[in-house]
PQR file with spaces between the fields and no chain letter, atoms N, CA, C, O and H, PARSE charges and radii, in Angstrom:
ATOM       1  N    UNK     1     -23.034    0.024   13.468 -0.4000 1.5000
ATOM       2  CA   UNK     1     -22.358    0.145   11.984 -0.0000 2.0000
ATOM       3  C    UNK     1     -21.171   -0.408   12.118  0.5500 1.7000
ATOM       4  O    UNK     1     -20.516   -0.224   13.144 -0.5500 1.4000
ATOM       5  N    UNK     2     -20.723   -1.168   11.098 -0.4000 1.5000
ATOM       6  CA   UNK     2     -19.623   -1.862   10.852 -0.0000 2.0000
ATOM       7  C    UNK     2     -18.726   -1.019    9.904  0.5500 1.7000
ATOM       8  O    UNK     2     -19.198   -0.585    8.854 -0.5500 1.4000
ATOM       9  H    UNK     2     -21.255   -1.317   10.265  0.4000 1.0000
ATOM      10  N    UNK     3     -17.454   -0.786   10.258 -0.4000 1.5000
ATOM      11  CA   UNK     3     -16.662    0.176    9.359 -0.0000 2.0000
ATOM      12  C    UNK     3     -15.562   -0.732    8.988  0.5500 1.7000
ATOM      13  O    UNK     3     -14.931   -1.311    9.872 -0.5500 1.4000
ATOM      14  H    UNK     3     -17.070   -1.138   11.111  0.4000 1.0000
ATOM      15  N    UNK     4     -15.294   -0.893    7.753 -0.4000 1.5000
ATOM      16  CA   UNK     4     -14.253   -1.447    6.792 -0.0000 2.0000
ATOM      17  C    UNK     4     -13.126   -0.477    6.794  0.5500 1.7000
ATOM      18  O    UNK     4     -13.186    0.613    6.227 -0.5500 1.4000
ATOM      19  H    UNK     4     -15.808   -0.422    7.035  0.4000 1.0000
ATOM      20  N    UNK     5     -12.081   -0.922    7.463 -0.4000 1.5000
ATOM      21  CA   UNK     5     -10.733    0.034    7.283 -0.0000 2.0000
ATOM      22  C    UNK     5     -10.378   -0.046    5.882  0.5500 1.7000
ATOM      23  O    UNK     5      -9.827    0.943    5.398 -0.5500 1.4000
ATOM      24  H    UNK     5     -12.032   -1.808    7.924  0.4000 1.0000
ATOM      25  N    UNK     6     -10.624   -1.165    5.065 -0.4000 1.5000
ATOM      26  CA   UNK     6      -9.919   -1.174    3.723 -0.0000 2.0000
ATOM      27  C    UNK     6     -10.780   -0.172    2.862  0.5500 1.7000
ATOM      28  O    UNK     6     -10.194    0.705    2.228 -0.5500 1.4000
ATOM      29  H    UNK     6     -11.072   -1.967    5.458  0.4000 1.0000
ATOM      30  N    UNK     7     -12.054   -0.267    2.825 -0.4000 1.5000
ATOM      31  CA   UNK     7     -13.054    0.505    2.254 -0.0000 2.0000
ATOM      32  C    UNK     7     -12.703    2.375    2.775  0.5500 1.7000
ATOM      33  O    UNK     7     -12.613    3.336    2.011 -0.5500 1.4000
ATOM      34  H    UNK     7     -12.530   -0.980    3.340  0.4000 1.0000
ATOM      35  N    UNK     8     -12.606    2.370    3.880 -0.4000 1.5000
ATOM      36  CA   UNK     8     -12.199    3.648    4.481 -0.0000 2.0000
ATOM      37  C    UNK     8     -11.138    4.105    3.682  0.5500 1.7000
ATOM      38  O    UNK     8     -11.321    5.159    3.071 -0.5500 1.4000
ATOM      39  H    UNK     8     -12.679    1.589    4.501  0.4000 1.0000
ATOM      40  N    UNK     9     -10.109    3.543    3.571 -0.4000 1.5000
ATOM      41  CA   UNK     9      -8.830    4.067    3.031 -0.0000 2.0000
ATOM      42  C    UNK     9      -8.903    4.323    1.543  0.5500 1.7000
ATOM      43  O    UNK     9      -8.500    5.343    0.984 -0.5500 1.4000
ATOM      44  H    UNK     9      -9.961    2.687    4.066  0.4000 1.0000
ATOM      45  N    UNK    10      -9.395    3.407    1.040 -0.4000 1.5000
ATOM      46  CA   UNK    10      -9.727    3.486   -0.526 -0.0000 2.0000
ATOM      47  C    UNK    10     -10.503    4.848   -0.787  0.5500 1.7000
ATOM      48  O    UNK    10     -10.279    5.685   -1.661 -0.5500 1.4000
ATOM      49  H    UNK    10      -9.722    2.578    1.494  0.4000 1.0000
ATOM      50  N    UNK    11     -11.432    4.847    0.161 -0.4000 1.5000
ATOM      51  CA   UNK    11     -12.390    6.077   -0.324 -0.0000 2.0000
ATOM      52  C    UNK    11     -11.642    7.359   -0.046  0.5500 1.7000
ATOM      53  O    UNK    11     -11.853    8.353   -0.742 -0.5500 1.4000
ATOM      54  H    UNK    11     -11.614    4.167    0.871  0.4000 1.0000
ATOM      55  N    UNK    12     -10.798    7.368    0.923 -0.4000 1.5000
ATOM      56  CA   UNK    12      -9.777    8.569    1.349 -0.0000 2.0000
ATOM      57  C    UNK    12      -8.915    9.009    0.227  0.5500 1.7000
ATOM      58  O    UNK    12      -8.489   10.155    0.083 -0.5500 1.4000
ATOM      59  H    UNK    12     -10.627    6.561    1.488  0.4000 1.0000
ATOM      60  N    UNK    13      -8.672    7.888   -0.642 -0.4000 1.5000
ATOM      61  CA   UNK    13      -7.613    8.110   -1.872 -0.0000 2.0000
ATOM      62  C    UNK    13      -8.501    8.223   -3.263  0.5500 1.7000
ATOM      63  O    UNK    13      -7.873    8.484   -4.288 -0.5500 1.4000
ATOM      64  H    UNK    13      -9.018    6.957   -0.524  0.4000 1.0000
ATOM      65  N    UNK    14      -9.745    8.062   -3.335 -0.4000 1.5000
ATOM      66  CA   UNK    14     -10.474    8.072   -4.699 -0.0000 2.0000
ATOM      67  C    UNK    14     -10.097    9.577   -5.058  0.5500 1.7000
ATOM      68  O    UNK    14     -10.049   10.522   -4.270 -0.5500 1.4000
ATOM      69  H    UNK    14     -10.255    7.849   -2.502  0.4000 1.0000
ATOM      70  N    UNK    15      -9.849    9.587   -6.387 -0.4000 1.5000
ATOM      71  CA   UNK    15      -9.525   10.691   -7.141 -0.0000 2.0000
ATOM      72  C    UNK    15      -8.307   11.514   -6.889  0.5500 1.7000
ATOM      73  O    UNK    15      -8.277   12.713   -7.166 -0.5500 1.4000
ATOM      74  H    UNK    15      -9.888    8.820   -7.027  0.4000 1.0000
ATOM      75  N    UNK    16      -7.218   10.818   -6.321 -0.4000 1.5000
ATOM      76  CA   UNK    16      -6.170   11.504   -6.062 -0.0000 2.0000
ATOM      77  C    UNK    16      -5.071   10.934   -7.279  0.5500 1.7000
ATOM      78  O    UNK    16      -5.174    9.872   -7.893 -0.5500 1.4000
ATOM      79  H    UNK    16      -7.242    9.844   -6.096  0.4000 1.0000
ATOM      80  N    UNK    17      -4.192   11.784   -7.400 -0.4000 1.5000
ATOM      81  CA   UNK    17      -2.944   11.509   -8.637 -0.0000 2.0000
ATOM      82  C    UNK    17      -2.029   10.712   -7.937  0.5500 1.7000
ATOM      83  O    UNK    17      -2.030   10.456   -6.733 -0.5500 1.4000
ATOM      84  H    UNK    17      -4.109   12.647   -6.902  0.4000 1.0000
ATOM      85  N    UNK    18      -1.148   10.299   -8.917 -0.4000 1.5000
ATOM      86  CA   UNK    18      -0.108    9.285   -8.332 -0.0000 2.0000
ATOM      87  C    UNK    18       0.939   10.144   -7.417  0.5500 1.7000
ATOM      88  O    UNK    18       1.487    9.606   -6.455 -0.5500 1.4000
ATOM      89  H    UNK    18      -1.147   10.507   -9.895  0.4000 1.0000
ATOM      90  N    UNK    19       1.180   11.447   -7.749 -0.4000 1.5000
ATOM      91  CA   UNK    19       2.093   12.483   -6.823 -0.0000 2.0000
ATOM      92  C    UNK    19       1.642   12.190   -5.496  0.5500 1.7000
ATOM      93  O    UNK    19       2.440   11.742   -4.673 -0.5500 1.4000
ATOM      94  H    UNK    19       0.735   11.885   -8.530  0.4000 1.0000
ATOM      95  N    UNK    20       0.356   12.412   -5.185 -0.4000 1.5000
ATOM      96  CA   UNK    20      -0.405   12.349   -3.925 -0.0000 2.0000
ATOM      97  C    UNK    20      -0.205   11.159   -3.249  0.5500 1.7000
ATOM      98  O    UNK    20       0.087   11.137   -2.053 -0.5500 1.4000
ATOM      99  H    UNK    20      -0.292   12.776   -5.853  0.4000 1.0000
ATOM     100  N    UNK    21      -0.379    9.889   -4.119 -0.4000 1.5000
ATOM     101  CA   UNK    21      -0.096    8.797   -3.405 -0.0000 2.0000
ATOM     102  C    UNK    21       1.123    8.450   -3.205  0.5500 1.7000
ATOM     103  O    UNK    21       1.371    7.746   -2.226 -0.5500 1.4000
ATOM     104  H    UNK    21      -0.616    9.907   -5.091  0.4000 1.0000
ATOM     105  N    UNK    22       2.040    8.813   -3.980 -0.4000 1.5000
ATOM     106  CA   UNK    22       3.683    8.996   -3.660 -0.0000 2.0000
ATOM     107  C    UNK    22       4.003    9.629   -2.356  0.5500 1.7000
ATOM     108  O    UNK    22       4.759    9.205   -1.481 -0.5500 1.4000
ATOM     109  H    UNK    22       1.838    9.385   -4.775  0.4000 1.0000
ATOM     110  N    UNK    23       3.384   10.586   -2.375 -0.4000 1.5000
ATOM     111  CA   UNK    23       3.842   11.496   -1.176 -0.0000 2.0000
ATOM     112  C    UNK    23       3.260   10.921    0.159  0.5500 1.7000
ATOM     113  O    UNK    23       3.876   11.126    1.205 -0.5500 1.4000
ATOM     114  H    UNK    23       2.770   10.931   -3.085  0.4000 1.0000
ATOM     115  N    UNK    24       2.086   10.204    0.154 -0.4000 1.5000
ATOM     116  CA   UNK    24       1.650    9.747    1.272 -0.0000 2.0000
ATOM     117  C    UNK    24       2.306    8.579    1.502  0.5500 1.7000
ATOM     118  O    UNK    24       2.380    8.285    2.695 -0.5500 1.4000
ATOM     119  H    UNK    24       1.586   10.038   -0.696  0.4000 1.0000
ATOM     120  N    UNK    25       2.855    7.749    0.663 -0.4000 1.5000
ATOM     121  CA   UNK    25       3.609    6.460    0.835 -0.0000 2.0000
ATOM     122  C    UNK    25       4.899    6.894    1.636  0.5500 1.7000
ATOM     123  O    UNK    25       5.240    6.409    2.715 -0.5500 1.4000
ATOM     124  H    UNK    25       2.796    7.988   -0.306  0.4000 1.0000
ATOM     125  N    UNK    26       5.508    7.802    0.997 -0.4000 1.5000
ATOM     126  CA   UNK    26       6.962    8.453    1.611 -0.0000 2.0000
ATOM     127  C    UNK    26       6.611    9.004    2.818  0.5500 1.7000
ATOM     128  O    UNK    26       7.395    8.741    3.729 -0.5500 1.4000
ATOM     129  H    UNK    26       5.231    8.196    0.121  0.4000 1.0000
ATOM     130  N    UNK    27       5.682    9.680    3.094 -0.4000 1.5000
ATOM     131  CA   UNK    27       5.320   10.268    4.686 -0.0000 2.0000
ATOM     132  C    UNK    27       5.184    9.169    5.489  0.5500 1.7000
ATOM     133  O    UNK    27       5.809    9.135    6.549 -0.5500 1.4000
ATOM     134  H    UNK    27       5.045    9.894    2.354  0.4000 1.0000
ATOM     135  N    UNK    28       4.374    8.136    5.118 -0.4000 1.5000
ATOM     136  CA   UNK    28       4.341    6.771    6.027 -0.0000 2.0000
ATOM     137  C    UNK    28       5.485    6.543    6.381  0.5500 1.7000
ATOM     138  O    UNK    28       5.631    6.748    7.586 -0.5500 1.4000
ATOM     139  H    UNK    28       3.866    8.163    4.257  0.4000 1.0000
ATOM     140  N    UNK    29       6.595    6.123    5.741 -0.4000 1.5000
ATOM     141  CA   UNK    29       7.885    5.670    5.989 -0.0000 2.0000
ATOM     142  C    UNK    29       8.686    6.538    7.027  0.5500 1.7000
ATOM     143  O    UNK    29       9.379    6.113    7.951 -0.5500 1.4000
ATOM     144  H    UNK    29       6.477    5.957    4.762  0.4000 1.0000
ATOM     145  N    UNK    30       8.407    8.038    6.626 -0.4000 1.5000
ATOM     146  CA   UNK    30       9.151    8.949    7.733 -0.0000 2.0000
ATOM     147  C    UNK    30       8.441    9.106    9.054  0.5500 1.7000
ATOM     148  O    UNK    30       9.015    9.483   10.076 -0.5500 1.4000
ATOM     149  H    UNK    30       7.844    8.383    5.876  0.4000 1.0000
ATOM     150  N    UNK    31       7.093    8.781    8.976 -0.4000 1.5000
ATOM     151  CA   UNK    31       6.360    8.873   10.327 -0.0000 2.0000
ATOM     152  C    UNK    31       6.609    7.379   11.004  0.5500 1.7000
ATOM     153  O    UNK    31       6.427    6.331   10.384 -0.5500 1.4000
ATOM     154  H    UNK    31       6.627    8.475    8.146  0.4000 1.0000
ATOM     155  N    UNK    32       7.023    7.454   12.280 -0.4000 1.5000
ATOM     156  CA   UNK    32       7.370    6.294   12.985 -0.0000 2.0000
ATOM     157  C    UNK    32       6.258    5.837   13.651  0.5500 1.7000
ATOM     158  O    UNK    32       6.391    4.856   14.383 -0.5500 1.4000
ATOM     159  H    UNK    32       7.170    8.305   12.784  0.4000 1.0000
ATOM     160  N    UNK    33       5.223    6.347   13.537 -0.4000 1.5000
ATOM     161  CA   UNK    33       3.966    5.664   14.142 -0.0000 2.0000
ATOM     162  C    UNK    33       3.418    4.703   13.358  0.5500 1.7000
ATOM     163  O    UNK    33       3.457    4.811   12.132 -0.5500 1.4000
ATOM     164  H    UNK    33       5.115    7.143   12.942  0.4000 1.0000
ATOM     165  N    UNK    34       2.850    3.660   13.967 -0.4000 1.5000
ATOM     166  CA   UNK    34       2.269    2.384   12.981 -0.0000 2.0000
ATOM     167  C    UNK    34       0.807    2.719   12.686  0.5500 1.7000
ATOM     168  O    UNK    34       0.144    1.787   12.230 -0.5500 1.4000
ATOM     169  H    UNK    34       2.819    3.572   14.962  0.4000 1.0000
ATOM     170  N    UNK    35       0.203    3.868   12.867 -0.4000 1.5000
ATOM     171  CA   UNK    35      -1.183    4.084   12.358 -0.0000 2.0000
ATOM     172  C    UNK    35      -1.063    4.055   10.838  0.5500 1.7000
ATOM     173  O    UNK    35      -2.126    3.724   10.311 -0.5500 1.4000
ATOM     174  H    UNK    35       0.742    4.625   13.237  0.4000 1.0000
ATOM     175  N    UNK    36       0.117    4.353    9.822 -0.4000 1.5000
ATOM     176  CA   UNK    36      -0.202    4.189    8.565 -0.0000 2.0000
ATOM     177  C    UNK    36       0.197    2.778    8.054  0.5500 1.7000
ATOM     178  O    UNK    36       0.142    2.565    6.843 -0.5500 1.4000
ATOM     179  H    UNK    36       0.980    4.622   10.250  0.4000 1.0000
ATOM     180  N    UNK    37       0.603    1.784    8.923 -0.4000 1.5000
ATOM     181  CA   UNK    37       0.539    0.556    8.315 -0.0000 2.0000
ATOM     182  C    UNK    37      -0.645   -0.225    7.685  0.5500 1.7000
ATOM     183  O    UNK    37      -0.508   -1.213    6.963 -0.5500 1.4000
ATOM     184  H    UNK    37       0.648    1.957    9.907  0.4000 1.0000
ATOM     185  N    UNK    38      -1.808    0.329    8.041 -0.4000 1.5000
ATOM     186  CA   UNK    38      -3.073   -0.630    7.526 -0.0000 2.0000
ATOM     187  C    UNK    38      -3.054    0.250    5.974  0.5500 1.7000
ATOM     188  O    UNK    38      -3.148   -0.370    4.914 -0.5500 1.4000
ATOM     189  H    UNK    38      -1.919    1.132    8.628  0.4000 1.0000
ATOM     190  N    UNK    39      -2.952    1.404    6.011 -0.4000 1.5000
ATOM     191  CA   UNK    39      -2.801    2.188    4.647 -0.0000 2.0000
ATOM     192  C    UNK    39      -2.095    1.506    3.697  0.5500 1.7000
ATOM     193  O    UNK    39      -2.608    1.122    2.646 -0.5500 1.4000
ATOM     194  H    UNK    39      -2.876    1.907    6.872  0.4000 1.0000
ATOM     195  N    UNK    40      -0.624    1.280    4.081 -0.4000 1.5000
ATOM     196  CA   UNK    40       0.188    0.575    3.122 -0.0000 2.0000
ATOM     197  C    UNK    40      -0.229   -0.800    2.824  0.5500 1.7000
ATOM     198  O    UNK    40      -0.095   -1.254    1.688 -0.5500 1.4000
ATOM     199  H    UNK    40      -0.208    1.592    4.935  0.4000 1.0000
ATOM     200  N    UNK    41      -0.772   -1.547    3.871 -0.4000 1.5000
ATOM     201  CA   UNK    41      -1.349   -2.755    3.488 -0.0000 2.0000
ATOM     202  C    UNK    41      -2.437   -2.835    2.357  0.5500 1.7000
ATOM     203  O    UNK    41      -2.472   -3.647    1.432 -0.5500 1.4000
ATOM     204  H    UNK    41      -0.881   -1.178    4.794  0.4000 1.0000
ATOM     205  N    UNK    42      -3.319   -1.816    2.630 -0.4000 1.5000
ATOM     206  CA   UNK    42      -4.164   -1.751    1.642 -0.0000 2.0000
ATOM     207  C    UNK    42      -3.550   -1.433    0.258  0.5500 1.7000
ATOM     208  O    UNK    42      -3.902   -2.105   -0.711 -0.5500 1.4000
ATOM     209  H    UNK    42      -3.290   -1.156    3.382  0.4000 1.0000
ATOM     210  N    UNK    43      -2.654   -0.442    0.129 -0.4000 1.5000
ATOM     211  CA   UNK    43      -2.027   -0.204   -1.108 -0.0000 2.0000
ATOM     212  C    UNK    43      -1.294   -1.433   -1.836  0.5500 1.7000
ATOM     213  O    UNK    43      -1.239   -1.679   -3.040 -0.5500 1.4000
ATOM     214  H    UNK    43      -2.368    0.104    0.916  0.4000 1.0000
ATOM     215  N    UNK    44      -0.777   -2.092   -0.811 -0.4000 1.5000
ATOM     216  CA   UNK    44      -0.036   -3.272   -1.128 -0.0000 2.0000
ATOM     217  C    UNK    44      -1.068   -4.309   -1.787  0.5500 1.7000
ATOM     218  O    UNK    44      -0.840   -4.929   -2.826 -0.5500 1.4000
ATOM     219  H    UNK    44      -0.822   -1.893    0.167  0.4000 1.0000
ATOM     220  N    UNK    45      -2.176   -4.394   -1.063 -0.4000 1.5000
ATOM     221  CA   UNK    45      -3.221   -5.478   -1.575 -0.0000 2.0000
ATOM     222  C    UNK    45      -3.769   -5.101   -2.905  0.5500 1.7000
ATOM     223  O    UNK    45      -4.215   -5.987   -3.635 -0.5500 1.4000
ATOM     224  H    UNK    45      -2.362   -3.891   -0.219  0.4000 1.0000
ATOM     225  N    UNK    46      -3.771   -3.741   -3.311 -0.4000 1.5000
ATOM     226  CA   UNK    46      -4.299   -3.226   -4.428 -0.0000 2.0000
ATOM     227  C    UNK    46      -3.268   -3.711   -5.639  0.5500 1.7000
ATOM     228  O    UNK    46      -3.662   -4.301   -6.645 -0.5500 1.4000
ATOM     229  H    UNK    46      -3.409   -3.021   -2.718  0.4000 1.0000
ATOM     230  N    UNK    47      -2.353   -3.483   -5.465 -0.4000 1.5000
ATOM     231  CA   UNK    47      -0.960   -3.586   -6.260 -0.0000 2.0000
ATOM     232  C    UNK    47      -0.989   -5.187   -6.628  0.5500 1.7000
ATOM     233  O    UNK    47      -0.976   -5.587   -7.792 -0.5500 1.4000
ATOM     234  H    UNK    47      -2.032   -3.004   -4.647  0.4000 1.0000
ATOM     235  N    UNK    48      -1.030   -6.032   -5.503 -0.4000 1.5000
ATOM     236  CA   UNK    48      -0.970   -7.506   -5.654 -0.0000 2.0000
ATOM     237  C    UNK    48      -2.144   -7.872   -6.427  0.5500 1.7000
ATOM     238  O    UNK    48      -2.013   -8.593   -7.416 -0.5500 1.4000
ATOM     239  H    UNK    48      -1.040   -5.707   -4.558  0.4000 1.0000
ATOM     240  N    UNK    49      -3.186   -7.476   -6.092 -0.4000 1.5000
ATOM     241  CA   UNK    49      -4.431   -7.972   -6.694 -0.0000 2.0000
ATOM     242  C    UNK    49      -4.506   -7.692   -8.303  0.5500 1.7000
ATOM     243  O    UNK    49      -5.191   -8.340   -9.094 -0.5500 1.4000
ATOM     244  H    UNK    49      -3.292   -6.891   -5.288  0.4000 1.0000
ATOM     245  N    UNK    50      -3.673   -6.611   -8.612 -0.4000 1.5000
ATOM     246  CA   UNK    50      -3.812   -6.206  -10.073 -0.0000 2.0000
ATOM     247  C    UNK    50      -2.293   -6.462  -10.787  0.5500 1.7000
ATOM     248  O    UNK    50      -1.991   -5.798  -11.778 -0.5500 1.4000
ATOM     249  H    UNK    50      -3.117   -6.084   -7.970  0.4000 1.0000
ATOM     250  N    UNK    51      -1.560   -7.244  -10.349 -0.4000 1.5000
ATOM     251  CA   UNK    51      -0.303   -7.512  -10.973 -0.0000 2.0000
ATOM     252  C    UNK    51      -0.478   -8.930  -11.736  0.5500 1.7000
ATOM     253  O    UNK    51      -1.288   -9.818  -11.465 -0.5500 1.4000
ATOM     254  H    UNK    51      -1.805   -7.784   -9.544  0.4000 1.0000
ATOM     255  N    UNK    52       0.369   -8.910  -12.628 -0.4000 1.5000
ATOM     256  CA   UNK    52       0.530  -10.252  -13.300 -0.0000 2.0000
ATOM     257  C    UNK    52       1.296  -11.118  -12.493  0.5500 1.7000
ATOM     258  O    UNK    52       1.814  -10.726  -11.447 -0.5500 1.4000
ATOM     259  H    UNK    52       1.027   -8.189  -12.849  0.4000 1.0000
ATOM     260  N    UNK    53       1.417  -12.452  -12.979 -0.4000 1.5000
ATOM     261  CA   UNK    53       2.273  -13.443  -12.281 -0.0000 2.0000
ATOM     262  C    UNK    53       3.773  -13.224  -12.132  0.5500 1.7000
ATOM     263  O    UNK    53       4.499  -13.666  -11.242 -0.5500 1.4000
ATOM     264  H    UNK    53       0.996  -12.771  -13.829  0.4000 1.0000
ATOM     265  N    UNK    54       4.129  -12.389  -13.266 -0.4000 1.5000
ATOM     266  CA   UNK    54       5.605  -11.906  -13.409 -0.0000 2.0000
ATOM     267  C    UNK    54       5.791  -10.821  -12.237  0.5500 1.7000
ATOM     268  O    UNK    54       6.635  -10.938  -11.349 -0.5500 1.4000
ATOM     269  H    UNK    54       3.539  -12.030  -13.989  0.4000 1.0000
ATOM     270  N    UNK    55       5.029   -9.914  -12.337 -0.4000 1.5000
ATOM     271  CA   UNK    55       4.951   -8.912  -11.577 -0.0000 2.0000
ATOM     272  C    UNK    55       4.885   -9.164   -9.950  0.5500 1.7000
ATOM     273  O    UNK    55       5.477   -8.549   -9.062 -0.5500 1.4000
ATOM     274  H    UNK    55       4.343   -9.819  -13.058  0.4000 1.0000
ATOM     275  N    UNK    56       3.999  -10.236   -9.856 -0.4000 1.5000
ATOM     276  CA   UNK    56       4.071  -10.814   -8.222 -0.0000 2.0000
ATOM     277  C    UNK    56       5.477  -11.474   -8.153  0.5500 1.7000
ATOM     278  O    UNK    56       6.177  -11.151   -7.194 -0.5500 1.4000
ATOM     279  H    UNK    56       3.519  -10.735  -10.577  0.4000 1.0000
ATOM     280  N    UNK    57       5.903  -12.236   -8.928 -0.4000 1.5000
ATOM     281  CA   UNK    57       7.285  -12.929   -8.583 -0.0000 2.0000
ATOM     282  C    UNK    57       8.378  -11.707   -8.385  0.5500 1.7000
ATOM     283  O    UNK    57       9.261  -11.797   -7.532 -0.5500 1.4000
ATOM     284  H    UNK    57       5.334  -12.498   -9.708  0.4000 1.0000
ATOM     285  N    UNK    58       8.268  -10.773   -9.083 -0.4000 1.5000
ATOM     286  CA   UNK    58       9.158   -9.503   -8.923 -0.0000 2.0000
ATOM     287  C    UNK    58       9.166   -9.086   -7.514  0.5500 1.7000
ATOM     288  O    UNK    58      10.196   -9.068   -6.839 -0.5500 1.4000
ATOM     289  H    UNK    58       7.551  -10.699   -9.776  0.4000 1.0000
ATOM     290  N    UNK    59       7.858   -8.709   -7.022 -0.4000 1.5000
ATOM     291  CA   UNK    59       7.467   -8.216   -5.775 -0.0000 2.0000
ATOM     292  C    UNK    59       8.082   -9.088   -4.713  0.5500 1.7000
ATOM     293  O    UNK    59       8.763   -8.641   -3.789 -0.5500 1.4000
ATOM     294  H    UNK    59       7.021   -8.724   -7.570  0.4000 1.0000
ATOM     295  N    UNK    60       7.790  -10.417   -4.907 -0.4000 1.5000
ATOM     296  CA   UNK    60       8.372  -11.590   -3.895 -0.0000 2.0000
ATOM     297  C    UNK    60       9.713  -11.396   -3.760  0.5500 1.7000
ATOM     298  O    UNK    60      10.141  -11.050   -2.659 -0.5500 1.4000
ATOM     299  H    UNK    60       7.237  -10.780   -5.657  0.4000 1.0000
ATOM     300  N    UNK    61      10.570  -11.580   -4.820 -0.4000 1.5000
ATOM     301  CA   UNK    61      11.959  -11.280   -4.965 -0.0000 2.0000
ATOM     302  C    UNK    61      12.678  -10.192   -4.114  0.5500 1.7000
ATOM     303  O    UNK    61      13.730  -10.291   -3.483 -0.5500 1.4000
ATOM     304  H    UNK    61      10.223  -11.861   -5.715  0.4000 1.0000
ATOM     305  N    UNK    62      11.797   -9.072   -4.266 -0.4000 1.5000
ATOM     306  CA   UNK    62      12.148   -7.812   -3.704 -0.0000 2.0000
ATOM     307  C    UNK    62      12.161   -8.066   -2.182  0.5500 1.7000
ATOM     308  O    UNK    62      13.205   -7.941   -1.541 -0.5500 1.4000
ATOM     309  H    UNK    62      10.942   -8.991   -4.778  0.4000 1.0000
ATOM     310  N    UNK    63      10.962   -8.432   -1.593 -0.4000 1.5000
ATOM     311  CA   UNK    63      10.711   -8.611   -0.341 -0.0000 2.0000
ATOM     312  C    UNK    63      11.666   -9.905    0.315  0.5500 1.7000
ATOM     313  O    UNK    63      12.122   -9.877    1.457 -0.5500 1.4000
ATOM     314  H    UNK    63      10.114   -8.533   -2.114  0.4000 1.0000
ATOM     315  N    UNK    64      11.836  -10.879   -0.524 -0.4000 1.5000
ATOM     316  CA   UNK    64      12.764  -12.074    0.028 -0.0000 2.0000
ATOM     317  C    UNK    64      14.224  -11.504    0.057  0.5500 1.7000
ATOM     318  O    UNK    64      14.950  -11.807    1.004 -0.5500 1.4000
ATOM     319  H    UNK    64      11.465  -10.902   -1.452  0.4000 1.0000
ATOM     320  N    UNK    65      14.642  -10.759   -0.861 -0.4000 1.5000
ATOM     321  CA   UNK    65      15.988  -10.314   -0.879 -0.0000 2.0000
ATOM     322  C    UNK    65      16.238   -9.199    0.313  0.5500 1.7000
ATOM     323  O    UNK    65      17.363   -9.015    0.777 -0.5500 1.4000
ATOM     324  H    UNK    65      14.053  -10.513   -1.630  0.4000 1.0000
ATOM     325  N    UNK    66      15.242   -8.580    0.696 -0.4000 1.5000
ATOM     326  CA   UNK    66      15.353   -7.375    1.599 -0.0000 2.0000
ATOM     327  C    UNK    66      15.087   -7.967    3.155  0.5500 1.7000
ATOM     328  O    UNK    66      15.442   -7.337    4.151 -0.5500 1.4000
ATOM     329  H    UNK    66      14.328   -8.729    0.319  0.4000 1.0000
ATOM     330  N    UNK    67      14.521   -9.054    3.204 -0.4000 1.5000
ATOM     331  CA   UNK    67      14.311   -9.762    4.538 -0.0000 2.0000
ATOM     332  C    UNK    67      15.168  -10.847    4.756  0.5500 1.7000
ATOM     333  O    UNK    67      14.835  -11.729    5.547 -0.5500 1.4000
ATOM     334  H    UNK    67      14.232   -9.566    2.395  0.4000 1.0000
ATOM     335  N    UNK    68      16.203  -10.889    4.165 -0.4000 1.5000
ATOM     336  CA   UNK    68      17.517  -11.748    4.803 -0.0000 2.0000
ATOM     337  C    UNK    68      18.269  -11.242    5.749  0.5500 1.7000
ATOM     338  O    UNK    68      19.218  -11.887    6.195 -0.5500 1.4000
ATOM     339  H    UNK    68      16.473  -10.173    3.522  0.4000 1.0000
C-alpha cells in the first residue's frame, strides 16, 4: 500500500477552520522536532498553487528578505 504524505496531511485537515489551521502552524514553530516540516510544506504548496503572480512575488520577497 502506497501512502502519500501530502494526501494524508490534507485529509487530516479537511473540515477544519482557519483558527485550527493557524494554531497548528504556530504550534509547529514552537515544536522543535522536524516532524512538522512536511505539513508546513504541504500548507505552503497549497498557498503557492492558489496564489496569483503578485502574491507569489510577495511570498518570494518575504523569503528573500529573511534569508539574507
